[in-house]
C-alpha positions as CSV (number, residue, x, y, z in Angstrom):
1,M,0.0,0.0,0.0
2,E,3.0,2.3,-0.2
3,R,2.7,2.9,-3.9
4,S,0.6,6.0,-3.8
5,N,1.9,9.4,-2.6
6,M,-1.3,11.4,-3.1
7,M,-2.1,14.2,-0.7
8,L,-4.4,13.1,2.1
9,S,-4.6,16.1,4.4
10,N,-7.9,16.4,6.3
11,K,-9.6,13.6,4.3
12,R,-12.5,12.1,6.1
13,I,-14.1,8.8,4.8
14,L,-17.1,6.8,5.8
15,V,-17.0,3.1,5.2
16,T,-20.2,1.0,5.3
17,G,-19.9,-2.7,6.1
18,G,-16.9,-1.8,8.3
19,A,-17.0,-5.0,10.4
20,G,-16.8,-7.2,7.3
21,F,-13.8,-8.7,5.7
22,L,-13.3,-5.9,3.2
23,G,-14.1,-3.2,5.7
24,Y,-11.5,-4.5,8.1
25,H,-8.8,-4.4,5.4
26,V,-9.8,-1.0,4.1
27,A,-9.8,0.4,7.6
28,N,-6.3,-0.8,8.4
29,A,-4.8,0.2,5.1
30,F,-6.3,3.6,4.9
31,A,-5.6,4.5,8.5
32,R,-2.0,3.7,7.9
33,R,-2.0,6.3,5.2
34,G,-3.3,9.0,7.4
35,V,-7.0,9.1,6.5
36,E,-9.7,9.8,9.1
37,L,-12.2,6.9,9.1
38,T,-15.6,6.2,10.4
39,L,-16.9,2.6,10.0
40,I,-20.6,1.6,10.3
41,D,-22.1,-1.9,10.4
42,I,-25.0,-3.8,12.0
43,A,-22.5,-6.5,13.1
44,K,-20.3,-6.3,16.2
45,Y,-16.7,-5.1,15.9
46,D,-13.6,-6.5,17.6
47,P,-11.9,-3.2,18.5
48,G,-8.6,-5.0,18.7
49,D,-8.7,-5.6,14.9
50,Y,-8.8,-1.9,14.1
51,P,-6.5,1.1,14.5
52,K,-7.3,3.2,17.6
53,N,-8.0,6.3,15.6
54,V,-10.8,4.7,13.6
55,E,-14.4,5.4,14.8
56,L,-16.6,2.3,15.0
57,L,-20.4,2.8,15.0
58,Q,-23.3,0.4,14.9
59,M,-25.6,1.5,12.1
60,D,-27.8,0.0,9.4
61,V,-27.6,1.3,5.9
62,R,-31.4,0.9,5.7
63,D,-31.7,3.7,8.3
64,L,-31.8,6.7,6.1
65,D,-32.4,9.1,9.0
66,G,-29.4,7.7,10.8
67,L,-27.2,8.1,7.7
68,N,-28.3,11.7,7.3
69,R,-27.6,12.5,10.9
70,L,-24.1,11.0,10.7
71,L,-23.2,12.7,7.4
72,S,-24.5,16.0,8.4
73,A,-22.6,16.0,11.7
74,K,-19.2,15.8,10.0
75,S,-18.0,16.9,6.6
76,Y,-17.2,13.6,4.8
77,D,-15.3,13.7,1.6
78,L,-16.1,10.2,0.5
79,V,-18.3,7.1,1.2
80,I,-17.0,3.6,0.5
81,H,-20.2,1.5,0.3
82,A,-19.1,-2.1,1.0
83,A,-22.1,-3.2,3.1
84,A,-24.0,-6.1,1.5
85,A,-26.2,-9.0,2.3
86,L,-24.5,-12.2,1.2
87,P,-26.0,-14.9,-1.0
88,L,-26.7,-17.2,2.0
89,W,-29.1,-14.6,3.4
90,K,-32.8,-14.7,2.7
91,K,-34.0,-13.2,-0.6
92,R,-36.0,-10.4,1.1
93,E,-33.0,-9.3,3.2
94,I,-30.7,-9.4,0.2
95,F,-32.9,-7.1,-1.8
96,D,-33.6,-4.9,1.2
97,V,-29.9,-4.4,2.2
98,N,-28.4,-4.4,-1.3
99,I,-30.9,-2.2,-3.1
100,N,-32.6,-0.1,-0.5
101,G,-29.4,0.3,1.5
102,T,-27.5,1.4,-1.6
103,S,-30.2,3.9,-2.4
104,N,-30.1,5.3,1.1
105,V,-26.3,5.7,1.0
106,L,-26.4,7.6,-2.3
107,K,-29.3,9.8,-1.2
108,A,-27.7,10.7,2.1
109,A,-24.3,11.3,0.5
110,K,-25.7,13.6,-2.2
111,A,-27.9,15.5,0.3
112,N,-24.9,16.1,2.6
113,N,-22.5,17.3,-0.1
114,V,-20.2,14.2,-0.1
115,E,-17.8,14.5,-3.0
116,R,-18.0,10.9,-4.3
117,V,-19.2,7.4,-3.5
118,I,-17.4,4.2,-4.3
119,Y,-19.8,1.2,-4.6
120,I,-18.5,-2.3,-4.2
121,S,-20.5,-4.4,-6.6
122,S,-19.5,-7.9,-7.8
123,T,-18.8,-9.8,-11.0
124,A,-21.8,-11.8,-10.1
125,V,-23.7,-9.3,-12.2
126,Y,-22.4,-11.1,-15.3
127,G,-24.0,-14.4,-14.5
128,I,-22.3,-17.3,-16.4
129,P,-21.4,-15.9,-19.8
130,K,-19.7,-17.8,-22.6
131,K,-17.5,-14.9,-23.6
132,H,-14.2,-14.4,-21.8
133,P,-12.6,-12.3,-20.7
134,I,-15.6,-10.4,-19.5
135,E,-15.6,-6.7,-20.1
136,E,-17.5,-3.9,-18.3
137,S,-19.7,-3.3,-21.3
138,D,-20.9,-6.9,-21.6
139,K,-24.4,-7.9,-20.8
140,L,-25.5,-8.2,-17.2
141,N,-27.4,-11.3,-16.2
142,G,-27.2,-11.9,-12.5
143,V,-27.9,-15.3,-11.1
144,G,-30.1,-15.5,-8.0
145,A,-31.2,-12.8,-5.6
146,Y,-27.6,-11.6,-4.9
147,G,-26.7,-11.1,-8.6
148,E,-30.0,-9.5,-9.3
149,S,-29.7,-7.1,-6.3
150,K,-26.2,-6.0,-7.4
151,I,-27.5,-5.2,-10.9
152,K,-30.3,-3.1,-9.5
153,A,-28.0,-1.3,-7.1
154,E,-25.7,-0.5,-10.0
155,Q,-28.6,1.0,-11.9
156,I,-29.3,3.3,-8.9
157,C,-25.6,4.3,-9.0
158,G,-26.0,5.1,-12.7
159,E,-29.0,7.3,-12.0
160,Y,-27.0,9.4,-9.5
161,R,-24.1,9.5,-11.9
162,S,-26.4,10.9,-14.7
163,Q,-27.3,13.7,-12.2
164,G,-23.7,14.8,-12.0
165,F,-22.8,12.9,-8.8
166,I,-19.4,11.1,-8.8
167,V,-20.0,7.3,-8.3
168,S,-17.3,4.7,-8.9
169,V,-18.6,1.1,-9.3
170,L,-16.0,-1.6,-8.6
171,R,-16.8,-5.2,-9.7
172,P,-14.3,-7.4,-7.9
173,K,-13.9,-11.2,-8.5
174,T,-14.1,-13.4,-5.4
175,F,-11.5,-11.9,-3.1
176,I,-9.5,-13.6,-0.4
177,G,-6.6,-12.8,1.9
178,T,-5.6,-12.6,5.6
179,G,-8.7,-13.0,7.7
180,R,-10.9,-14.6,5.0
181,L,-12.8,-17.6,6.2
182,G,-16.3,-18.5,5.0
183,V,-16.4,-21.1,2.3
184,F,-12.6,-20.9,2.0
185,Q,-12.1,-22.0,5.6
186,I,-13.7,-25.3,4.6
187,L,-11.1,-25.7,1.8
188,Y,-8.2,-24.8,4.2
189,D,-9.5,-27.2,6.8
190,W,-9.5,-30.1,4.3
191,V,-6.0,-29.2,3.0
192,E,-4.6,-29.0,6.4
193,S,-6.1,-32.4,7.2
194,G,-4.4,-33.9,4.1
195,K,-7.7,-34.9,2.5
196,R,-8.5,-35.3,-1.1
197,I,-10.1,-32.0,-2.2
198,P,-13.3,-32.5,-4.2
199,M,-13.2,-30.5,-7.4
200,I,-16.3,-30.1,-9.5
201,G,-15.5,-31.1,-13.0
202,S,-12.1,-31.6,-14.6
203,G,-10.5,-28.4,-13.3
204,K,-9.4,-27.4,-16.7
205,N,-11.5,-24.2,-16.5
206,H,-10.0,-20.8,-15.4
207,Y,-11.6,-19.2,-12.3
208,Q,-10.1,-15.9,-11.5
209,L,-9.7,-14.8,-7.9
210,L,-8.4,-11.6,-6.3
211,E,-6.2,-10.8,-3.3
212,V,-7.9,-8.4,-1.0
213,E,-4.9,-6.1,-0.8
214,D,-5.1,-5.6,-4.6
215,L,-8.8,-4.7,-4.2
216,V,-8.0,-2.2,-1.4
217,E,-5.4,-0.6,-3.7
218,A,-8.1,-0.2,-6.4
219,I,-10.4,1.4,-3.8
220,W,-7.6,3.7,-2.8
221,L,-7.0,4.8,-6.4
222,A,-10.8,5.3,-6.9
223,S,-10.8,7.4,-3.7
224,F,-8.1,9.9,-4.7
225,S,-7.7,9.9,-8.5
226,P,-9.2,12.8,-10.5
227,P,-13.0,12.7,-10.6
228,E,-13.1,12.4,-14.4
229,K,-11.1,9.2,-14.2
230,V,-13.0,7.4,-11.5
231,N,-16.6,8.2,-12.5
232,D,-17.0,4.9,-14.2
233,T,-17.4,1.1,-13.7
234,F,-14.3,-1.2,-13.3
235,N,-13.6,-4.9,-13.2
236,I,-11.0,-6.1,-10.7
237,G,-9.3,-9.5,-10.7
238,A,-6.0,-11.2,-10.5
239,T,-3.8,-10.7,-13.6
240,E,-2.2,-14.1,-13.3
241,F,-4.2,-17.3,-12.8
242,G,-4.0,-20.9,-13.9
243,T,-6.6,-23.5,-14.3
244,V,-8.6,-24.4,-11.2
245,Y,-6.6,-27.7,-10.9
246,E,-3.3,-25.9,-11.2
247,D,-4.2,-23.3,-8.6
248,L,-5.6,-25.8,-6.1
249,M,-2.5,-28.1,-6.6
250,A,-0.2,-25.1,-5.9
251,L,-2.0,-24.7,-2.6
252,C,-1.8,-28.4,-1.8
253,E,1.9,-28.6,-2.7
254,Y,2.6,-25.5,-0.5
255,A,0.7,-27.0,2.5
256,N,2.7,-30.3,2.1
257,T,0.1,-32.2,4.1
258,G,-0.6,-34.9,1.5
259,A,-3.8,-33.2,0.3
260,R,-4.5,-33.8,-3.4
261,V,-7.3,-32.7,-5.8
262,L,-10.0,-35.2,-6.6
263,A,-12.0,-34.5,-9.8
264,I,-15.7,-35.3,-9.5
265,P,-18.1,-35.4,-12.5
266,A,-19.9,-32.0,-12.6
267,W,-23.3,-33.5,-13.1
268,F,-23.0,-35.7,-10.0
269,A,-21.4,-33.1,-7.8
270,K,-23.9,-30.4,-8.7
271,G,-26.9,-32.7,-8.4
272,T,-25.7,-33.9,-4.9
273,L,-25.0,-30.4,-3.7
274,A,-28.4,-29.1,-5.0
275,L,-30.1,-31.9,-3.1
276,L,-28.1,-31.1,0.1
277,E,-28.9,-27.4,-0.3
278,A,-32.6,-28.2,-0.6
279,F,-32.5,-30.0,2.7
280,G,-30.5,-27.2,4.3
281,V,-27.4,-29.3,5.1
282,S,-24.9,-27.8,2.6
283,P,-22.7,-24.8,3.3
284,L,-22.5,-24.1,-0.4
285,Y,-25.0,-22.1,-2.3
286,K,-25.9,-22.4,-6.0
287,W,-23.7,-19.6,-7.2
288,V,-20.6,-21.4,-5.8
289,Y,-21.2,-24.9,-7.0
290,G,-23.1,-23.9,-10.1
291,T,-20.1,-22.0,-11.6
292,A,-17.2,-24.0,-10.2
293,D,-16.6,-25.9,-13.4
294,K,-17.1,-22.9,-15.7
295,D,-14.6,-20.3,-17.0
296,S,-15.0,-17.1,-15.0
297,F,-12.5,-14.3,-15.6
298,V,-12.7,-10.6,-16.4
299,S,-10.6,-8.1,-18.2
300,T,-8.9,-5.5,-16.0
301,E,-7.5,-3.4,-18.8
302,K,-9.9,-0.6,-18.2
303,I,-8.8,0.1,-14.6
304,Q,-5.2,-0.4,-15.5
305,V,-5.4,2.3,-18.2
306,A,-7.6,4.7,-16.3
307,L,-6.1,4.5,-12.8
308,G,-2.8,2.7,-13.2
309,W,-3.9,-0.2,-11.1
310,K,-2.3,-3.6,-11.4
311,A,-2.7,-6.8,-9.4
312,R,0.3,-7.8,-7.4
313,F,-0.8,-11.3,-6.5
314,S,-1.7,-14.3,-8.6
315,N,-4.5,-16.8,-7.8
316,A,-2.1,-19.2,-6.3
317,Q,-0.3,-16.6,-4.2
318,A,-3.6,-15.3,-2.9
319,L,-4.7,-18.8,-1.9
320,I,-1.4,-19.5,-0.2
321,R,-1.4,-16.2,1.8
322,S,-4.9,-16.8,3.0
323,Y,-4.2,-20.4,3.9
324,Q,-1.1,-19.5,5.8
325,W,-3.0,-16.9,7.8
326,Y,-5.6,-19.6,8.6
327,I,-2.8,-22.0,9.9
328,D,-1.2,-19.2,12.0
329,N,-4.5,-18.1,13.5
330,K,-6.8,-21.1,13.6
331,E,-6.6,-21.4,17.4
332,T,-8.2,-17.9,17.8
333,I,-11.0,-18.4,15.2
334,P,-14.4,-18.5,16.9
335,V,-15.9,-21.9,17.1
336,E,-19.5,-20.8,16.3
337,A,-20.4,-20.8,12.7
338,G,-21.9,-17.9,10.8
339,V,-22.7,-16.6,7.4
340,T,-20.1,-13.8,6.9
341,H,-16.7,-14.0,5.4
342,R,-14.9,-13.4,8.7
343,V,-16.2,-16.4,10.5
344,A,-16.1,-20.2,9.8
345,W,-19.1,-21.7,8.0
346,N,-20.9,-24.8,9.2
347,Q,-19.6,-27.6,6.9
348,G,-23.0,-29.5,7.2
349,A,-23.0,-32.7,5.3
350,L,-19.5,-32.1,3.9
351,R,-18.2,-32.9,7.4
352,L,-19.4,-36.5,6.9
353,L,-17.8,-36.6,3.4
354,K,-14.5,-35.4,4.8
355,R,-14.2,-38.6,6.9
356,W,-14.3,-40.7,3.7
357,L,-11.7,-38.7,1.8
């Protein structure tokens, strides 16, 4: 994060979703660079995870009055809107948080003279296209409530942009890094145990990931680059990535636990996981297992040209960094399962499968 030397004097930033995985990394990276930060989230914070000069507040982005009171009390230069309901949440909550919450953030920011908003969207807005690499101008076809909600939230961003408001929309690939658990904790647990790692399909497809530090750098550039350069939509993903098999094997070889990849026919794996999901005993939702055997990678040329951004970490490096953090910190990871990216997920029926592999 030392690459930028832009002037930061008296910059004040509000980050929504501050207790989440991305909010945690944004808070620590930006605070090190001298930015004054306020974080809001409905979830609880662990104050020890954050710099002492970062303000931590409990607030829901669906509370428009609360947002207005907060933004009017201080003169904020920027809002980084990272709060979101994840795909495992109920459909009604996903739409409420991701659509209405985004509308509230933009409405309050504009009403209180915030200079710009950065909206963290997702490449889930593209669905499962046949054309790769995916470009920002390609058709949007979100799968499920999460993908659909992100598209509608982006449309709201576009409406504000058309009114002259500066709104950057960032579409990151699945991002991992230090502190990332969720579905990846299941992978790391199996690798550490030396198990055969079930892989949906042949693994010959390319599935691009993203190291969270590279995403934070993109957010930094969108925060402090000239308005005419950032008032746009940008894909973000690793520049270097192999096939799914190659990237998983790189992780297994690094771990040196005897873990190896086991290819499972896609039709069988997807059918089984769909059945388990229907009975509520699978930790994987359709977007995860439904796209696992498909190509999924985006072009990052646009943000490289416009903002000078470039990924520092490959897929394999990102997986290894995240895995090593898990090994170093697993004794302090809360035992209780949850549905956010900073806690372990209940493995459900996969725990039984693990015994046989």
